[in-house]
SEZA-919784 format. One record per residue (C-alpha): x, y, z. Coordinates in steps of 0.2 Angstrom, whole numbers, plus 5000, padded with zeros to 4 digits. Layout:
# SEZA-919784
XYZ...
This chain:
# SEZA-919784
491051025057490550845062490150815081491150695091489650575090489550585071491450545071491150395083489750325071490950345056492350255066491150095068490650105050492450115044493149985056491749855050492649855034494449855041495649725048494349635059493149605044492849425039493249465021494849565027495149735022495949795006497749835012498849975006500749975007501450135013503150175004503850295018503450165032504350005028503449855036501749945038500149905030498650015030496750015028495850175022493950215022493150375016491350445018490550615018492150715021492850595034494350485031494950345042496750265040497250115051499050085050499949935058501549835057501949665063503649585068503349395072502049395086502349585090501249715082500849905084499850035075498850185075497150245068496750425063495150505057495250665047493850785043494250875027496150845030496050905048496450775061495050745073495350585082496750455085497050285093498750195096499050015100500349895102500849725110500949545105499849395101500249225095499649195078498449055084497549185094497249315081495549245076494849285093495549465093494749495076493049415082493049525098493449685088492149645075490749605087491049775097491049875081489449785074488549825091489250005090489949985107491550085111492649995123494250095120494150065102494549885104493449725106492149675118492449675137492349485137492249355124492049185130493349055124493249015105494248855105495748865116495749055118494649185127494749375126494649515139494649705138495149805153494549985149495350105161494550265152493150235140492650405133492850415114493750575116494950515129495250325132496550195137496650015142497349835139496549695129497149515131496949345125497049205138497249015137495548935141496348785150497748875160496849045161498649125158498749275147499549225131499549395122498949585124498849755116498949915126497950055118497550245121496850385111496050555111495050675100496050815093494750945096
């Protein structure tokens, strides 16, 4: 059985190929979950599936890691972002994954504005096996929050 640190390392490797990747993930449609898309990554007996749905600016999803078909870890997230701010969210996520820094499974703690938007991540609990928080995108000019995602997760050991 893999250690929680090995699962965490797998998380970063998998997510670097996921939704936040510059090239975009190869997405699957899930027949029993209308409106959902998913990304899957497998390596060495581990499998990660990231599932999400979007309705206008609102979105929600979950990410689960299995080891030999036994669930080991999960994250849930949801909120809303204007379409114009999505590139900032993707960049914050990708940079955190690339640096192998776990900030609640989401992006950096702070990403200075990229054009009109900046990103902030308020991690309330940050351990890979038990975490929660809220990430947000703000308007650089007004400093007003324009979108957010709440997130939480746990290891299933």
